C-alpha positions as CSV (number, residue, x, y, z in Angstrom):
1,X,102.6,91.3,62.9
2,X,101.5,89.4,66.3
3,X,102.1,86.2,65.4
4,X,104.1,85.1,68.6
5,X,103.6,81.7,68.4
6,X,105.6,81.6,64.6
7,X,107.9,83.9,65.5
8,X,108.9,81.8,68.9
9,X,109.4,78.9,66.8
10,X,111.7,80.8,64.4
11,X,114.0,82.0,67.4
12,X,114.1,78.7,68.8
13,X,115.6,77.3,65.3
14,X,117.9,80.4,65.3
15,X,119.2,79.2,68.4
16,X,119.4,75.8,67.6
17,X,122.0,77.1,65.1
18,X,124.0,79.7,67.0
19,X,123.1,78.9,70.4
20,X,124.5,82.4,71.8
21,X,122.6,84.5,69.7
22,X,121.6,87.2,71.7
23,X,119.1,89.1,69.6
24,X,117.3,85.5,69.0
25,X,117.8,84.9,72.6
26,X,116.3,88.4,73.4
27,X,113.3,87.9,71.2
28,X,112.7,84.6,71.8
29,X,112.2,85.9,75.5
30,X,109.6,88.2,74.1
31,X,107.7,86.0,72.1
32,X,107.4,83.9,75.4
33,X,106.5,87.0,77.3
34,X,103.9,88.4,74.8
35,X,102.5,84.5,75.1
36,X,102.0,84.9,79.1
37,X,104.5,81.8,79.5
38,X,106.2,83.9,81.9
39,X,108.4,80.9,83.5
40,X,109.7,80.3,80.2
41,X,110.5,84.1,79.7
42,X,112.3,84.3,83.1
43,X,114.3,81.1,82.4
44,X,115.4,82.7,78.7
45,X,116.1,86.4,80.0
46,X,118.1,84.8,83.0
47,X,120.2,82.4,80.3
48,X,120.5,85.7,78.6
49,X,122.1,87.4,81.6
50,X,124.5,85.1,82.1
51,X,125.7,85.9,78.3
52,X,125.2,89.5,78.4
53,X,124.9,91.6,81.4
54,X,122.3,94.4,80.3
55,X,119.6,96.6,81.9
56,X,117.1,95.8,79.2
57,X,117.3,92.4,80.5
58,X,117.4,93.1,84.2
59,X,114.3,95.0,83.2
60,X,112.8,92.4,81.2
61,X,113.6,89.8,84.6
62,X,112.0,92.5,86.8
63,X,108.7,93.3,84.4
64,X,108.1,89.3,84.6
65,X,108.4,89.0,88.0
66,X,105.8,92.1,89.0
67,X,103.3,90.5,86.2
68,X,103.3,87.4,87.8
69,X,102.8,89.1,91.4
70,X,105.8,87.3,92.4
71,X,108.0,89.0,95.2
72,X,111.2,88.7,93.6
73,X,110.2,91.6,91.3
74,X,111.3,93.9,93.6
75,X,114.6,92.0,94.3
76,X,114.9,92.5,90.8
77,X,114.0,95.8,90.2
78,X,116.4,97.1,93.0
79,X,119.3,95.6,91.1
80,X,118.0,97.4,88.3
81,X,117.9,100.5,90.0
82,X,121.6,100.1,91.0
83,X,122.0,100.4,87.4
84,X,120.0,103.2,86.6
85,X,119.5,105.1,89.7
86,X,117.7,108.5,88.3
87,X,115.3,106.1,85.8
88,X,111.9,107.8,86.9
89,X,109.8,104.7,85.5
90,X,111.9,102.5,86.9
91,X,111.5,104.5,90.7
92,X,107.6,104.6,89.8
93,X,107.5,100.9,89.4
94,X,109.3,100.2,92.7
95,X,107.3,102.9,94.5
96,X,104.0,100.9,93.2
97,X,105.3,97.4,94.2
98,X,106.0,98.9,98.2
99,X,102.5,100.4,97.8
100,X,101.1,97.2,96.8
101,X,103.7,95.2,99.9
102,X,101.7,98.0,102.2
103,X,105.1,99.4,102.8
104,X,104.3,103.4,102.7
105,X,107.7,105.0,103.7
106,X,109.7,102.7,100.8
107,X,107.1,103.5,98.2
108,X,106.7,107.0,99.5
109,X,110.5,107.4,99.4
110,X,110.5,106.0,95.4
111,X,107.4,108.0,94.2
112,X,109.0,111.0,95.6
113,X,112.3,110.2,93.9
114,X,110.4,109.1,90.5
115,X,108.9,112.7,90.7
116,X,112.1,114.1,91.4
117,X,113.0,113.4,88.0
118,X,109.5,113.2,86.2
119,X,107.6,115.8,87.3
120,X,104.4,114.9,84.8
121,X,103.7,111.0,85.8
122,X,100.5,111.1,86.5
123,X,100.2,108.0,88.5
124,X,103.1,109.4,90.6
125,X,101.5,112.8,91.1
126,X,98.0,110.9,92.1
127,X,99.8,108.9,94.9
128,X,102.0,111.1,96.3
129,X,98.9,113.7,96.4
130,X,96.6,110.7,98.2
131,X,99.4,110.1,100.6
132,X,99.7,113.4,101.7
133,X,95.7,113.6,102.5
134,X,95.7,110.5,104.0
135,X,98.1,112.0,106.2
136,X,96.4,115.1,106.7
137,X,99.3,117.4,105.4
138,X,96.9,119.1,103.0
139,X,99.5,121.7,102.2
140,X,102.0,119.3,100.5
141,X,98.6,117.3,99.1
142,X,97.4,120.5,97.1
143,X,100.8,121.1,95.9
144,X,100.3,117.7,93.7
145,X,96.9,118.1,92.9
146,X,97.5,121.4,91.4
147,X,100.4,120.1,89.3
148,X,97.8,117.2,88.2
149,X,95.5,120.3,87.4
150,X,98.0,122.2,85.5
151,X,98.7,118.6,83.7
152,X,95.5,117.7,82.6
153,X,93.6,121.1,83.1
154,X,89.9,119.8,81.6
155,X,90.3,116.7,84.2
156,X,87.5,118.0,87.0
157,X,88.7,115.8,89.6
158,X,91.9,117.6,90.3
159,X,90.3,121.1,90.6
160,X,88.1,119.1,92.9
161,X,91.1,117.6,95.3
162,X,92.3,121.1,95.6
163,X,89.0,122.8,96.8
164,X,88.9,119.3,99.0
165,X,92.1,120.2,100.3
166,X,91.0,124.0,101.2
167,X,87.8,122.5,103.1
168,X,90.1,120.3,104.9
169,X,92.4,122.5,106.1
170,X,89.3,124.8,107.6
171,X,89.7,127.3,104.5
172,X,85.9,127.3,103.8
173,X,85.5,130.3,101.8
174,X,88.3,129.7,99.5
175,X,86.8,126.4,99.2
176,X,83.5,127.5,98.6
177,X,84.4,129.6,95.7
178,X,86.4,127.0,94.0
179,X,83.4,124.3,94.1
180,X,81.3,127.3,92.8
181,X,84.1,128.1,90.1
182,X,84.3,124.4,89.0
183,X,80.8,124.0,88.9
184,X,80.1,126.9,86.7
185,X,82.9,126.0,84.1
186,X,81.5,122.4,83.9
187,X,77.7,123.1,83.8
């Protein structure tokens, strides 16, 4: 019910009664996370990691480090990736981390892998399209923007991005037709 402080107190009481109560420890960590008590939450989840080795706990630790902007986040996401190598959300998060660290080659690798496993994540598609535009590989960028336009057909920006790729490739008549069609549909 959103009463995180009260929940935290009750989980703390449960842990005093049964110190290795996995559910109480996990939920205590979640309550701390919701209250933005990130250091307490990390300590709690690391304690739990010694009791039970689970991907859920690894994710919580990685997510907390990421929320704090701590560079340890990539280390924990790498551990998590080792356990769940085909999870597109983890791959996307790793791409995002490397992008923030300005390691474009690693970011590209993880975003492309995320796309391979789940081809409808708009953040991933958008990043890949922008990456190819930045590197002047417009035919590849067009592929991602066309995919985005299929997923969000009423979002004009994707259609404009496709037209822009045609223009940048020097395909002016095709770009002009697309711009005119977009204008006709949206006025």
